[in-house]
Each structure stands twice: as structure tokens, then as C-alpha cells.
PQR file with spaces between the fields and no chain letter, atoms N, CA, C, O and H, PARSE charges and radii, in Angstrom:
ATOM       1  N    MET     1     134.589  130.797  170.670 -0.4000 1.5000
ATOM       2  CA   MET     1     134.612  131.471  169.616 -0.0000 2.0000
ATOM       3  C    MET     1     135.046  130.372  168.353  0.5500 1.7000
ATOM       4  O    MET     1     135.856  129.456  168.491 -0.5500 1.4000
ATOM       5  N    ILE     2     134.385  130.665  167.240 -0.4000 1.5000
ATOM       6  CA   ILE     2     134.658  129.805  165.809 -0.0000 2.0000
ATOM       7  C    ILE     2     135.660  130.469  165.061  0.5500 1.7000
ATOM       8  O    ILE     2     135.471  131.632  164.706 -0.5500 1.4000
ATOM       9  H    ILE     2     133.727  131.410  167.128  0.4000 1.0000
ATOM      10  N    ASP     3     136.852  129.779  164.740 -0.4000 1.5000
ATOM      11  CA   ASP     3     137.806  130.354  163.865 -0.0000 2.0000
ATOM      12  C    ASP     3     137.265  129.863  162.469  0.5500 1.7000
ATOM      13  O    ASP     3     137.181  128.675  162.157 -0.5500 1.4000
ATOM      14  H    ASP     3     137.005  128.834  165.029  0.4000 1.0000
ATOM      15  N    LEU     4     136.930  130.860  161.717 -0.4000 1.5000
ATOM      16  CA   LEU     4     136.864  130.642  160.251 -0.0000 2.0000
ATOM      17  C    LEU     4     137.850  130.984  159.301  0.5500 1.7000
ATOM      18  O    LEU     4     137.675  130.925  158.083 -0.5500 1.4000
ATOM      19  H    LEU     4     136.998  131.825  161.971  0.4000 1.0000
ATOM      20  N    ARG     5     138.974  131.373  159.910 -0.4000 1.5000
ATOM      21  CA   ARG     5     140.111  131.694  158.874 -0.0000 2.0000
ATOM      22  C    ARG     5     140.309  130.554  157.787  0.5500 1.7000
ATOM      23  O    ARG     5     140.291  130.910  156.609 -0.5500 1.4000
ATOM      24  H    ARG     5     139.116  131.422  160.899  0.4000 1.0000
ATOM      25  N    SER     6     140.444  129.578  158.003 -0.4000 1.5000
ATOM      26  CA   SER     6     140.851  128.546  156.963 -0.0000 2.0000
ATOM      27  C    SER     6     140.580  127.095  157.575  0.5500 1.7000
ATOM      28  O    SER     6     140.735  126.891  158.779 -0.5500 1.4000
ATOM      29  H    SER     6     140.458  129.288  158.960  0.4000 1.0000
ATOM      30  N    ASP     7     140.149  126.054  156.650 -0.4000 1.5000
ATOM      31  CA   ASP     7     140.022  124.702  157.037 -0.0000 2.0000
ATOM      32  C    ASP     7     141.297  124.021  157.359  0.5500 1.7000
ATOM      33  O    ASP     7     141.313  122.865  157.780 -0.5500 1.4000
ATOM      34  H    ASP     7     140.023  126.220  155.672  0.4000 1.0000
ATOM      35  N    THR     8     142.510  124.820  157.139 -0.4000 1.5000
ATOM      36  CA   THR     8     143.627  124.177  157.673 -0.0000 2.0000
ATOM      37  C    THR     8     144.044  124.287  159.134  0.5500 1.7000
ATOM      38  O    THR     8     144.942  123.623  159.651 -0.5500 1.4000
ATOM      39  H    THR     8     142.497  125.759  156.797  0.4000 1.0000
ATOM      40  N    VAL     9     143.263  125.235  159.762 -0.4000 1.5000
ATOM      41  CA   VAL     9     143.524  125.506  161.266 -0.0000 2.0000
ATOM      42  C    VAL     9     142.491  124.637  162.187  0.5500 1.7000
ATOM      43  O    VAL     9     142.637  124.519  163.403 -0.5500 1.4000
ATOM      44  H    VAL     9     142.534  125.775  159.342  0.4000 1.0000
ATOM      45  N    THR    10     141.368  124.013  161.399 -0.4000 1.5000
ATOM      46  CA   THR    10     140.641  123.567  162.181 -0.0000 2.0000
ATOM      47  C    THR    10     140.826  121.887  161.990  0.5500 1.7000
ATOM      48  O    THR    10     141.274  121.369  160.966 -0.5500 1.4000
ATOM      49  H    THR    10     141.249  124.109  160.411  0.4000 1.0000
ATOM      50  N    ARG    11     140.411  121.199  163.124 -0.4000 1.5000
ATOM      51  CA   ARG    11     140.542  119.790  163.028 -0.0000 2.0000
ATOM      52  C    ARG    11     139.156  119.233  163.235  0.5500 1.7000
ATOM      53  O    ARG    11     138.294  119.773  163.929 -0.5500 1.4000
ATOM      54  H    ARG    11     140.047  121.619  163.955  0.4000 1.0000
ATOM      55  N    PRO    12     139.004  117.979  162.497 -0.5600 1.5000
ATOM      56  CA   PRO    12     137.916  117.467  162.400  0.2800 2.0000
ATOM      57  C    PRO    12     137.527  116.474  163.796  0.5500 1.7000
ATOM      58  O    PRO    12     138.302  115.711  164.374 -0.5500 1.4000
ATOM      59  N    ASP    13     136.297  116.704  164.079 -0.4000 1.5000
ATOM      60  CA   ASP    13     136.005  115.862  165.471 -0.0000 2.0000
ATOM      61  C    ASP    13     135.538  114.435  164.981  0.5500 1.7000
ATOM      62  O    ASP    13     135.369  114.083  163.813 -0.5500 1.4000
ATOM      63  H    ASP    13     135.667  117.323  163.610  0.4000 1.0000
ATOM      64  N    ASP    14     135.357  113.651  166.194 -0.4000 1.5000
ATOM      65  CA   ASP    14     135.153  112.057  165.739 -0.0000 2.0000
ATOM      66  C    ASP    14     133.933  111.857  164.733  0.5500 1.7000
ATOM      67  O    ASP    14     133.970  111.015  163.836 -0.5500 1.4000
ATOM      68  H    ASP    14     135.494  113.936  167.143  0.4000 1.0000
ATOM      69  N    ALA    15     132.813  112.733  164.966 -0.4000 1.5000
ATOM      70  CA   ALA    15     131.727  112.625  163.960 -0.0000 2.0000
ATOM      71  C    ALA    15     132.198  112.945  162.614  0.5500 1.7000
ATOM      72  O    ALA    15     131.847  112.162  161.731 -0.5500 1.4000
ATOM      73  H    ALA    15     132.783  113.417  165.694  0.4000 1.0000
ATOM      74  N    MET    16     132.853  113.844  162.315 -0.4000 1.5000
ATOM      75  CA   MET    16     133.215  114.209  160.977 -0.0000 2.0000
ATOM      76  C    MET    16     134.234  112.982  160.516  0.5500 1.7000
ATOM      77  O    MET    16     133.987  112.469  159.424 -0.5500 1.4000
ATOM      78  H    MET    16     133.139  114.480  163.032  0.4000 1.0000
ATOM      79  N    ARG    17     135.131  112.580  161.119 -0.4000 1.5000
ATOM      80  CA   ARG    17     135.937  111.548  160.793 -0.0000 2.0000
ATOM      81  C    ARG    17     135.024  110.302  160.419  0.5500 1.7000
ATOM      82  O    ARG    17     135.200  109.693  159.364 -0.5500 1.4000
ATOM      83  H    ARG    17     135.332  112.997  162.005  0.4000 1.0000
ATOM      84  N    GLU    18     133.992  109.935  161.380 -0.4000 1.5000
ATOM      85  CA   GLU    18     133.379  108.818  161.004 -0.0000 2.0000
ATOM      86  C    GLU    18     132.524  108.948  159.714  0.5500 1.7000
ATOM      87  O    GLU    18     132.379  108.038  158.898 -0.5500 1.4000
ATOM      88  H    GLU    18     133.849  110.429  162.237  0.4000 1.0000
ATOM      89  N    ALA    19     132.024  110.077  159.635 -0.4000 1.5000
ATOM      90  CA   ALA    19     131.323  110.478  158.310 -0.0000 2.0000
ATOM      91  C    ALA    19     132.235  110.384  157.084  0.5500 1.7000
ATOM      92  O    ALA    19     131.807  109.904  156.034 -0.5500 1.4000
ATOM      93  H    ALA    19     132.142  110.816  160.298  0.4000 1.0000
ATOM      94  N    ALA    20     133.314  110.774  157.189 -0.4000 1.5000
ATOM      95  CA   ALA    20     134.317  110.549  156.013 -0.0000 2.0000
ATOM      96  C    ALA    20     134.699  108.965  155.924  0.5500 1.7000
ATOM      97  O    ALA    20     134.750  108.311  154.882 -0.5500 1.4000
ATOM      98  H    ALA    20     133.662  111.163  158.042  0.4000 1.0000
ATOM      99  N    ARG    21     134.888  108.617  156.890 -0.4000 1.5000
ATOM     100  CA   ARG    21     135.354  107.001  156.729 -0.0000 2.0000
ATOM     101  C    ARG    21     134.209  106.136  156.229  0.5500 1.7000
ATOM     102  O    ARG    21     134.525  105.133  155.590 -0.5500 1.4000
ATOM     103  H    ARG    21     134.846  109.148  157.736  0.4000 1.0000
ATOM     104  N    ASP    22     132.927  106.388  156.432 -0.4000 1.5000
ATOM     105  CA   ASP    22     131.801  105.766  156.082 -0.0000 2.0000
ATOM     106  C    ASP    22     131.183  106.202  154.879  0.5500 1.7000
ATOM     107  O    ASP    22     130.151  105.667  154.474 -0.5500 1.4000
ATOM     108  H    ASP    22     132.671  107.203  156.951  0.4000 1.0000
ATOM     109  N    ALA    23     131.779  107.196  154.242 -0.4000 1.5000
ATOM     110  CA   ALA    23     130.949  107.634  152.994 -0.0000 2.0000
ATOM     111  C    ALA    23     131.232  106.791  151.919  0.5500 1.7000
ATOM     112  O    ALA    23     132.313  106.217  151.798 -0.5500 1.4000
ATOM     113  H    ALA    23     132.617  107.629  154.571  0.4000 1.0000
ATOM     114  N    GLU    24     130.086  106.671  150.948 -0.4000 1.5000
ATOM     115  CA   GLU    24     130.312  105.915  149.784 -0.0000 2.0000
ATOM     116  C    GLU    24     130.884  106.792  148.727  0.5500 1.7000
ATOM     117  O    GLU    24     130.374  107.861  148.392 -0.5500 1.4000
ATOM     118  H    GLU    24     129.207  107.138  151.047  0.4000 1.0000
ATOM     119  N    VAL    25     131.973  106.287  148.218 -0.4000 1.5000
ATOM     120  CA   VAL    25     132.900  106.860  147.211 -0.0000 2.0000
ATOM     121  C    VAL    25     132.980  106.068  145.998  0.5500 1.7000
ATOM     122  O    VAL    25     132.780  104.855  145.945 -0.5500 1.4000
ATOM     123  H    VAL    25     132.388  105.418  148.490  0.4000 1.0000
ATOM     124  N    GLY    26     133.313  106.898  144.932 -0.4000 1.5000
ATOM     125  CA   GLY    26     133.409  106.397  143.632 -0.0000 2.0000
ATOM     126  C    GLY    26     134.003  107.314  142.677  0.5500 1.7000
ATOM     127  O    GLY    26     134.154  108.479  143.046 -0.5500 1.4000
ATOM     128  H    GLY    26     133.475  107.883  144.975  0.4000 1.0000
ATOM     129  N    ASP    27     134.388  106.953  141.428 -0.4000 1.5000
ATOM     130  CA   ASP    27     135.210  107.739  140.356 -0.0000 2.0000
ATOM     131  C    ASP    27     134.062  108.827  139.717  0.5500 1.7000
ATOM     132  O    ASP    27     133.295  108.434  138.839 -0.5500 1.4000
ATOM     133  H    ASP    27     134.266  106.007  141.129  0.4000 1.0000
ATOM     134  N    ASP    28     134.020  109.900  140.108 -0.4000 1.5000
ATOM     135  CA   ASP    28     132.956  110.739  139.386 -0.0000 2.0000
ATOM     136  C    ASP    28     133.127  110.930  138.029  0.5500 1.7000
ATOM     137  O    ASP    28     132.162  111.238  137.330 -0.5500 1.4000
ATOM     138  H    ASP    28     134.644  110.220  140.821  0.4000 1.0000
ATOM     139  N    VAL    29     134.501  110.752  137.459 -0.4000 1.5000
ATOM     140  CA   VAL    29     134.634  110.911  135.982 -0.0000 2.0000
ATOM     141  C    VAL    29     133.817  109.646  135.356  0.5500 1.7000
ATOM     142  O    VAL    29     133.211  109.825  134.300 -0.5500 1.4000
ATOM     143  H    VAL    29     135.285  110.502  138.028  0.4000 1.0000
ATOM     144  N    TYR    30     133.793  108.473  135.940 -0.4000 1.5000
ATOM     145  CA   TYR    30     133.256  107.451  135.458 -0.0000 2.0000
ATOM     146  C    TYR    30     131.698  107.202  135.857  0.5500 1.7000
ATOM     147  O    TYR    30     131.116  106.123  135.748 -0.5500 1.4000
ATOM     148  H    TYR    30     134.285  108.327  136.798  0.4000 1.0000
ATOM     149  N    GLY    31     131.182  108.329  136.306 -0.4000 1.5000
ATOM     150  CA   GLY    31     129.714  108.310  137.088 -0.0000 2.0000
ATOM     151  C    GLY    31     129.587  107.388  138.116  0.5500 1.7000
ATOM     152  O    GLY    31     128.483  106.870  138.289 -0.5500 1.4000
ATOM     153  H    GLY    31     131.655  109.205  136.394  0.4000 1.0000
ATOM     154  N    GLU    32     130.660  107.047  138.936 -0.4000 1.5000
ATOM     155  CA   GLU    32     130.567  106.032  140.056 -0.0000 2.0000
ATOM     156  C    GLU    32     130.408  106.656  141.355  0.5500 1.7000
ATOM     157  O    GLU    32     130.204  105.891  142.298 -0.5500 1.4000
ATOM     158  H    GLU    32     131.556  107.467  138.796  0.4000 1.0000
ATOM     159  N    ASP    33     130.455  107.751  141.555 -0.4000 1.5000
ATOM     160  CA   ASP    33     130.365  108.388  142.739 -0.0000 2.0000
ATOM     161  C    ASP    33     128.949  108.974  143.164  0.5500 1.7000
ATOM     162  O    ASP    33     128.467  110.039  142.779 -0.5500 1.4000
ATOM     163  H    ASP    33     130.621  108.373  140.790  0.4000 1.0000
ATOM     164  N    PRO    34     128.310  107.932  144.157 -0.5600 1.5000
ATOM     165  CA   PRO    34     126.809  108.214  144.328  0.2800 2.0000
ATOM     166  C    PRO    34     126.538  109.679  144.890  0.5500 1.7000
ATOM     167  O    PRO    34     125.499  110.290  144.638 -0.5500 1.4000
ATOM     168  N    THR    35     127.422  110.111  145.562 -0.4000 1.5000
ATOM     169  CA   THR    35     127.118  111.644  146.149 -0.0000 2.0000
ATOM     170  C    THR    35     127.206  112.527  144.964  0.5500 1.7000
ATOM     171  O    THR    35     126.309  113.363  144.865 -0.5500 1.4000
ATOM     172  H    THR    35     128.266  109.614  145.766  0.4000 1.0000
ATOM     173  N    VAL    36     128.012  112.503  144.154 -0.4000 1.5000
ATOM     174  CA   VAL    36     128.156  113.335  142.855 -0.0000 2.0000
ATOM     175  C    VAL    36     126.956  113.186  142.158  0.5500 1.7000
ATOM     176  O    VAL    36     126.313  114.179  141.817 -0.5500 1.4000
ATOM     177  H    VAL    36     128.741  111.824  144.234  0.4000 1.0000
ATOM     178  N    ASN    37     126.586  112.047  141.909 -0.4000 1.5000
ATOM     179  CA   ASN    37     125.314  111.686  141.051 -0.0000 2.0000
ATOM     180  C    ASN    37     123.983  112.313  141.679  0.5500 1.7000
ATOM     181  O    ASN    37     123.162  112.904  140.977 -0.5500 1.4000
ATOM     182  H    ASN    37     127.108  111.241  142.186  0.4000 1.0000
ATOM     183  N    GLU    38     123.849  112.153  142.936 -0.4000 1.5000
ATOM     184  CA   GLU    38     122.629  112.625  143.746 -0.0000 2.0000
ATOM     185  C    GLU    38     122.805  114.131  143.504  0.5500 1.7000
ATOM     186  O    GLU    38     121.854  114.757  143.034 -0.5500 1.4000
ATOM     187  H    GLU    38     124.516  111.673  143.506  0.4000 1.0000
ATOM     188  N    LEU    39     123.895  114.720  143.778 -0.4000 1.5000
ATOM     189  CA   LEU    39     124.076  116.196  143.663 -0.0000 2.0000
ATOM     190  C    LEU    39     123.466  116.661  142.378  0.5500 1.7000
ATOM     191  O    LEU    39     122.518  117.445  142.329 -0.5500 1.4000
ATOM     192  H    LEU    39     124.667  114.212  144.159  0.4000 1.0000
ATOM     193  N    GLN    40     124.074  116.123  141.322 -0.4000 1.5000
ATOM     194  CA   GLN    40     123.876  116.362  139.845 -0.0000 2.0000
ATOM     195  C    GLN    40     122.198  116.152  139.575  0.5500 1.7000
ATOM     196  O    GLN    40     121.529  116.920  138.882 -0.5500 1.4000
ATOM     197  H    GLN    40     124.844  115.487  141.362  0.4000 1.0000
ATOM     198  N    GLU    41     121.708  115.037  140.219 -0.4000 1.5000
ATOM     199  CA   GLU    41     120.353  114.933  139.770 -0.0000 2.0000
ATOM     200  C    GLU    41     119.549  116.024  140.693  0.5500 1.7000
ATOM     201  O    GLU    41     118.557  116.504  140.145 -0.5500 1.4000
ATOM     202  H    GLU    41     122.251  114.413  140.781  0.4000 1.0000
ATOM     203  N    ARG    42     119.806  116.424  141.858 -0.4000 1.5000
ATOM     204  CA   ARG    42     119.162  117.623  142.448 -0.0000 2.0000
ATOM     205  C    ARG    42     119.239  118.770  141.834  0.5500 1.7000
ATOM     206  O    ARG    42     118.248  119.500  141.819 -0.5500 1.4000
ATOM     207  H    ARG    42     120.612  116.033  142.303  0.4000 1.0000
ATOM     208  N    VAL    43     120.300  119.111  141.275 -0.4000 1.5000
ATOM     209  CA   VAL    43     120.663  120.421  140.528 -0.0000 2.0000
ATOM     210  C    VAL    43     119.837  120.543  139.355  0.5500 1.7000
ATOM     211  O    VAL    43     119.168  121.535  139.068 -0.5500 1.4000
ATOM     212  H    VAL    43     121.105  118.518  141.287  0.4000 1.0000
ATOM     213  N    ALA    44     119.931  119.372  138.632 -0.4000 1.5000
ATOM     214  CA   ALA    44     118.991  119.067  137.413 -0.0000 2.0000
ATOM     215  C    ALA    44     117.640  119.473  137.674  0.5500 1.7000
ATOM     216  O    ALA    44     117.089  120.324  136.975 -0.5500 1.4000
ATOM     217  H    ALA    44     120.475  118.566  138.865  0.4000 1.0000
ATOM     218  N    ASP    45     117.040  118.873  138.708 -0.4000 1.5000
ATOM     219  CA   ASP    45     115.649  118.914  139.191 -0.0000 2.0000
ATOM     220  C    ASP    45     115.220  120.415  139.608  0.5500 1.7000
ATOM     221  O    ASP    45     114.070  120.852  139.553 -0.5500 1.4000
ATOM     222  H    ASP    45     117.487  118.182  139.276  0.4000 1.0000
ATOM     223  N    VAL    46     116.320  121.089  140.019 -0.4000 1.5000
ATOM     224  CA   VAL    46     115.986  122.542  140.556 -0.0000 2.0000
ATOM     225  C    VAL    46     116.058  123.516  139.108  0.5500 1.7000
ATOM     226  O    VAL    46     115.214  124.352  138.788 -0.5500 1.4000
ATOM     227  H    VAL    46     117.254  120.734  140.064  0.4000 1.0000
ATOM     228  N    LEU    47     117.138  123.210  138.445 -0.4000 1.5000
ATOM     229  CA   LEU    47     117.498  124.089  137.329 -0.0000 2.0000
ATOM     230  C    LEU    47     116.742  123.637  136.011  0.5500 1.7000
ATOM     231  O    LEU    47     116.633  124.433  135.078 -0.5500 1.4000
ATOM     232  H    LEU    47     117.824  122.531  138.705  0.4000 1.0000
ATOM     233  N    GLY    48     116.296  122.535  135.949 -0.4000 1.5000
ATOM     234  CA   GLY    48     115.694  122.006  134.808 -0.0000 2.0000
ATOM     235  C    GLY    48     116.624  121.497  133.622  0.5500 1.7000
ATOM     236  O    GLY    48     116.120  121.025  132.602 -0.5500 1.4000
ATOM     237  H    GLY    48     116.385  121.889  136.706  0.4000 1.0000
């Protein structure tokens, strides 16, 4: 059974911890977060 009540009752597995640890991060306010930048570019392409 999968508990979908809240993210506060679930615990990340090793793969999730690894992904968070290895993620590229930056300050989105200054345009330095590559994940946010990629998302914004993809949305702009889709929506024009």
C-alpha cells in the first residue's frame, strides 16, 4: 500500500537521497539554478 497522505509521513530511499545530494543547485533569484532555468526554458517553448 502506498501512503499518499503527506510527504511528512514518507521517508526518502537511498536513490532519492543520492539524487538530492548530487543535484546541481544555485540561486534561482540570480538565475544561477540550472534546474529552474531548464524548467523555465521548457515552459517558454511549450507556451510561447
